[in-house]
C-alpha positions in Angstrom: 62.7 16.7 108.5 60.0 16.2 105.9 59.3 12.5 105.3 57.6 11.4 102.1 55.0 8.6 102.3 54.2 5.8 99.9 53.5 7.0 96.4 54.5 10.6 97.1 56.5 12.6 94.7 58.2 14.5 97.5 61.8 13.7 98.5 62.7 12.4 101.9 64.6 15.2 103.6 66.5 14.5 106.8 67.5 17.4 109.0 71.2 17.6 109.8 70.5 19.5 113.1 71.3 17.7 116.4 68.5 16.1 118.3 66.1 18.6 119.8 66.5 18.5 123.6 62.9 19.5 124.1 61.9 16.2 122.4 63.2 14.3 125.5 60.9 16.4 127.7 57.9 15.7 125.5 58.8 12.0 125.5 59.0 11.8 129.3 55.7 13.7 129.7 53.5 12.2 126.9 55.3 9.2 125.5 55.8 11.1 122.2 59.0 13.0 121.3 57.1 15.7 119.4 54.1 18.0 119.5 51.2 17.6 117.1 48.8 20.4 116.1 46.0 18.3 117.6 47.8 18.3 121.0 48.4 22.0 120.8 44.8 22.8 120.0 43.5 20.4 122.6 45.6 22.1 125.3 44.3 25.5 124.2 40.7 24.3 124.4 41.1 22.5 127.8 44.4 21.8 129.5 42.7 19.0 131.5 41.5 17.3 128.4 45.1 17.4 127.1 46.2 15.7 130.3 43.5 13.0 130.0 44.4 12.3 126.4 48.2 12.8 126.1 49.6 12.3 129.6 47.2 9.8 131.3 46.4 8.1 128.0 42.7 7.6 128.9 40.4 6.3 126.2 37.5 8.5 125.4 34.1 7.4 126.8 32.3 8.6 123.6 32.9 10.2 120.3 30.6 12.7 118.5 29.0 11.7 115.2 30.3 15.0 113.7 33.9 13.8 114.3 33.3 10.4 112.8 31.4 11.9 109.8 34.2 14.4 109.2 36.8 11.7 109.3 34.8 9.7 106.8 34.5 12.6 104.3 38.2 13.3 104.8 39.0 9.7 104.0 36.9 9.8 100.8 38.5 13.0 99.6 41.9 11.6 100.4 41.2 8.5 98.3 40.2 10.8 95.4 43.5 12.6 95.4 45.5 9.5 96.0 44.1 8.2 92.7 45.2 11.4 91.1 48.7 11.1 92.5 48.9 7.5 91.2 47.6 8.4 87.8 44.6 6.2 88.2 41.0 6.9 87.0 39.0 9.2 89.1 36.9 7.3 91.7 33.1 7.5 91.3 30.8 8.4 94.2 30.3 4.8 95.2 34.0 4.3 95.6 34.3 7.5 97.6 31.4 6.3 99.8 33.2 3.0 100.5 36.2 5.1 101.8 33.8 7.2 103.9 32.1 4.2 105.5 35.5 2.7 106.5 35.9 5.6 109.0 32.9 4.3 111.0 34.2 0.7 111.4 36.7 1.3 114.3 33.9 2.8 116.5 31.5 0.9 118.7 28.1 2.2 117.6 27.1 2.5 121.3 29.8 5.1 121.9 28.9 7.4 119.1 26.8 10.5 120.2 24.4 11.6 117.5 22.7 14.9 117.3 19.0 15.1 118.2 17.9 15.0 114.5 20.7 12.7 113.3 20.9 9.0 112.5 23.6 6.9 110.8 21.3 6.6 107.8 20.7 10.4 107.6 24.5 11.1 107.8 25.2 8.4 105.1 22.7 10.1 102.8 24.3 13.5 103.5 27.7 12.0 102.7 26.5 10.9 99.3 25.2 14.4 98.5 28.5 16.0 99.7 30.7 13.7 97.7 28.5 14.0 94.6 28.8 17.8 94.9 32.6 17.5 95.3 32.9 15.4 92.1 31.0 18.1 90.2 33.0 21.0 91.7 36.2 22.6 90.3 38.1 21.0 93.2 37.8 17.7 91.4 40.0 19.1 88.6 43.4 19.5 90.1 45.2 22.7 89.4 48.9 22.1 89.0 50.6 18.8 90.1 49.9 16.7 93.1 53.1 16.2 95.1 51.7 14.4 98.2 48.6 13.2 100.0 48.5 12.9 103.8 52.2 14.0 103.6 54.1 13.6 106.8 56.1 16.6 108.0 58.3 17.1 111.0 60.8 19.6 112.2 61.8 22.1 114.9 59.9 25.4 114.8 61.9 27.2 117.5 64.5 26.3 120.1 63.1 25.0 123.3 60.0 23.5 121.8 59.6 19.9 120.7 59.5 19.1 117.0 56.2 19.7 115.3 54.9 16.5 113.6 51.8 16.4 111.4 50.3 15.4 108.1 49.3 17.8 105.3 46.1 16.6 103.6 47.2 17.6 100.1 50.4 19.2 98.7 50.3 20.6 95.1 52.5 22.9 93.1 52.0 25.2 90.1 54.5 27.4 88.2 55.1 29.8 91.1 53.4 28.4 94.2 53.5 25.5 96.7 50.0 25.0 98.0 49.2 23.3 101.3 45.5 22.1 101.5 43.4 21.1 104.5 40.1 19.4 104.1 37.2 20.6 106.3 33.6 19.7 106.8 31.4 22.5 108.1 27.8 23.3 109.0 27.9 26.3 106.7 30.0 28.4 104.4 33.2 29.9 105.8 33.9 33.7 105.9 37.4 34.9 105.0 37.8 35.6 108.7 37.0 32.0 109.6 39.6 30.8 107.1 42.2 33.1 108.6 41.4 32.0 112.1 41.7 28.3 111.2 45.0 28.8 109.2 47.5 28.4 112.1 48.1 24.7 111.5 48.9 25.2 107.8 50.9 28.3 108.6 53.1 26.3 110.9 53.4 23.5 108.3 54.5 26.1 105.7 57.5 27.0 107.9 58.7 23.4 107.6 57.6 22.8 104.0 59.3 25.8 102.4 62.4 23.6 101.7 60.4 21.5 99.3 60.1 24.3 96.8 62.8 27.0 97.3 61.9 30.3 95.7 58.2 29.5 95.4 55.5 31.4 97.4 53.7 29.4 100.0 49.9 29.3 99.9 47.4 27.8 102.3 44.2 26.4 101.0 41.1 25.2 102.8 38.7 22.9 100.9 35.5 23.3 102.8 32.6 20.9 102.2 29.4 22.1 103.8 26.9 19.9 105.5 24.0 22.0 104.3 20.8 20.7 102.6 22.4 21.5 99.3 26.2 21.0 99.9 28.6 23.6 98.7 32.3 23.0 98.0 34.3 26.1 98.5 38.0 27.0 98.5 39.8 29.6 100.6 43.4 30.5 99.5 45.9 32.8 101.2 49.6 33.5 100.7 51.6 32.8 103.8 52.8 36.0 105.5 56.0 36.0 107.6 54.3 38.0 110.4 51.6 35.3 110.7 54.2 32.6 110.9 56.1 34.5 113.7 52.9 35.1 115.7 51.8 31.5 115.5 55.2 30.1 116.4 55.3 32.5 119.5 51.8 31.2 120.5 53.0 27.5 120.2 56.1 28.4 122.3 53.8 29.8 125.1 51.6 26.7 124.9 54.6 24.4 125.3 55.8 26.3 128.4 52.4 25.7 130.0 52.5 22.0 129.1 56.1 21.5 130.3 55.2 23.2 133.6 52.3 20.6 133.9 49.7 23.3 134.3 46.6 21.2 133.7 43.2 22.4 134.8 39.6 22.2 133.5 38.2 24.9 131.1 34.4 24.6 131.2 32.7 25.4 127.9 29.0 25.2 126.9 30.1 24.0 123.5 33.2 21.9 124.2 32.0 20.0 127.3 28.8 18.8 125.6 30.6 16.6 123.2 33.7 15.8 125.2 34.6 12.2 125.6 36.0 12.7 129.1 33.0 14.1 130.9 32.9 11.4 133.6 36.7 11.6 134.2 36.4 15.4 134.4 33.6 15.2 136.9 35.8 13.0 139.1 38.9 15.2 138.8 40.0 16.7 142.1 43.4 18.2 141.1 
């Protein structure tokens, strides 16, 4: 099923397939009758972190400033394209910054972990530079037609695995393509290899989104906004290949088997553990 959200030009499509039995297994284990890409990637990173977040439902002890910052930039870019979808005037940088700042409000300032050279003020200043660069970039001139922003998508990828549920940041179409876009903030420019490595989420969504535009080629697109001294806005586009879809679906199937068998264990990482919100819970874990 692909469910349109408010203001979307996409139809609400309901699958005629029977209820997926694996959804009941997911419901019993996690309280959700589906899998999200976030859950899949969390398990891949650290199975114990998956257990803390999705099975035990533990709140995180802290959150990294990079995550909150990225969420804020995402909210700002989302607001820009929502205005485009609604046929409204393009927001200016102050309006985008208002959306950015809203992402900080739900967080207790005491729980946000800043980098050694970061402050809230320095990140706010960087956000202004990034959003100004975005408004001046070609990405602010939409190619084709905006069909949906934060578009909900859900469906069965393969038998034996719960439905995949997610949201596509931006869906656009032109004369021959349906383009699925993901917004990303990054410390630097991406290489083509980085874009390919990060494409699994969009590749999976493309398998479900194909029914929106039968006969059109499916294209993944990353809109990358760099957190460099002089921000750069870059786009990475790639046509979806059937072999990539098959490989990614197989990977998800293997991940689900491990989750369903409740194979949860810590996966220590120099990078991942430093910013993990479950450090104390992990230290106390004894199996």
